[in-house]
N, C-alpha and C positions, 0 to 999 in steps of 0.2 A: 560466445558472443550472445549479447541480450538480441531480443527479436524486434528490431525497430524497423520503420520504413523511413529511407533517408531520401532527403530532398535537397539538392545542391543549391546555392544561391551566387549571386553575381554582385559585383559591386560592395555596398555596405554588408556589414555583418547582418545575420539572419534575424536578429531581435529587431533591428531597425526596420525590416521588412514584415513585422509581425501581422499587420492588418491586411496583409495580401495573403497570408496563409490562415487566418481566422477572424471572423467578423468582430467589430470592435462591440456590437450589440450584445452577441453571445458572450464575450468575456465579461462585459459590464453585468449582465444578468447572472451570470455564474459567480462573480465576485461577491456580489449583494447576498446570493442564496448561501455561499459558502461561508461568508462572514456571520450571518444571522446564525447558522448551524453551529459554528465553532463555539458559540457562546451559550446556546441553549442546553439547559440539563436534561431535556426530554428526549431520550433516546429513540422512541418511536417517531418522534417529529423528526429527527435528524434524518433517520432512514426513509421517511416519507418525501422530505426535501430533497434528497439526493436521488431518490427512485423517480419522482414526479418532474422535478426542474432540471435535473444534471443528467438525466438517463443513465446514471450507474445501475449496475446490478448490485443489490444487496440482500444477503440472505436473511431469514428470519433469525431472530434473537441475536444479530450482530450488534455491537456496541462500538460505537466512536466516541472515544473520550473527549474530554474538553480540549479545544484548540487544535483538533486534527485539521491538516490542510490538504484536502484533494487536489487534484490538477485542476486550475482555473481554466485552462484553454480546451483542454480535452477529456473532461471528467468520464464522458461515455465510454472511454476507453479502460476505465477501472471496473473490476468485477471481484466482489468479496463474497465468500461463501457462508454458509449458515453457522450460526454460533460462534463466531471469531470476535475477537478483541482488537482494536487498534488503539494503541496507546497515545496517552497524553502528547500533544505537540508533534506529532507524527506527520511528516509530508510524503504524499503519494504522488509522484511525477508521472505523467505519460507522455511527455515532451522534453526535448532538450533543444535549446537554440544555441548554436556554435557559430565561429566565425563564418566558416564558408558552407555550413549546411544546417538544417534543422532535422531532427529525427522525432517520430512519433511511433509509440509502441504500446501495445496493451499491457495493463498490470492485472494479474490473475492471482488471487489470495483465496486460498482454499477454505474448507470447513474446519471449525475448532482451531484455528490459528490464532496465537497470542504474538502480537507485535508489542515490543516494550516501548516506553515513552522516547520522544525525540530521536525516533529512527528516521531514516529517509530512504525510500524507495524508488529505484530508478525505472524508466520505461523498459517495457519489454520483458519484463521479470514474471516468473511464477514462483510461488510460495505454495508448496504442497500441504495438504491436508495434514493436521495435527503438529505443523511446524511450530517451533518456539523461535522467535528472533529477540534477542537480548535487546535492553534498552541501549540508545545511542549507536544504534548499527547502520551503516551505510551498505543497504542490500543491493549489490550492484551485479548480481547473477542469481540463476535460480536456486531455490532452496528445497532440497529434497523432502518429500513427504516425511513426517515423523522425526525430523532431525531437530537439533538444537543449534543455532548460529548466533554470531556476535561479532563486534568489532568494526574497525574502519581501518582498512577494508575488511569486509565480512570474511569469516572463516568458519569452518565447521568446528563446533565444539564437541558434540556427540552425535553420532549417526542414530538412525532408527533403532537398529539392533541395540545400539548401548543405551539409548533411552528407554527401550523395553526391559531391559535387564535392570536399570534402576529402578523402574515403577514396580517390578518384581520383587526387588529387595525392599522397597518401601512399603509394600504390602505385607510382607513377611514381619517387618518390625511393628506393623500397628494391629497384627493379629492377636486377640485376647489370648491368655494362656487358659488350657484346660486344667 
């Protein structure tokens, strides 16, 4: 189960009650910052915008590709480690508004993580260091460090041990002959 905090609602669905859970002005500011960052080609500027205005934790040399969409309501719940790549048009959610409740949960993306294009990361998920998430993946549970995952729903493709073995074989293939 993902690590989220659950808040039950009464009467109308939780999205109808959105501004009782998060400030309209916060969402407006976040939306403007995110839309600007989605289109800017300057990686350092994106990271600065995310750190300064959205209070996201973003490691050094992390790259958010064009059109990445961080959570507009709770971006401060997102943490991305050092030297990671978040692929084109990826969505990182830290909230879920449902019929009878809403949920908020942190998203932690480790160091040296590669997230493929058009992926969606749900709230309450941890993606371990050195993990690879294939393009178009719905990340609905934790991703073990060093593993390779993909699909909708997400499935383990290679464990860390299998990935280490593949890297070892790749290194042997490129070793110059003596």
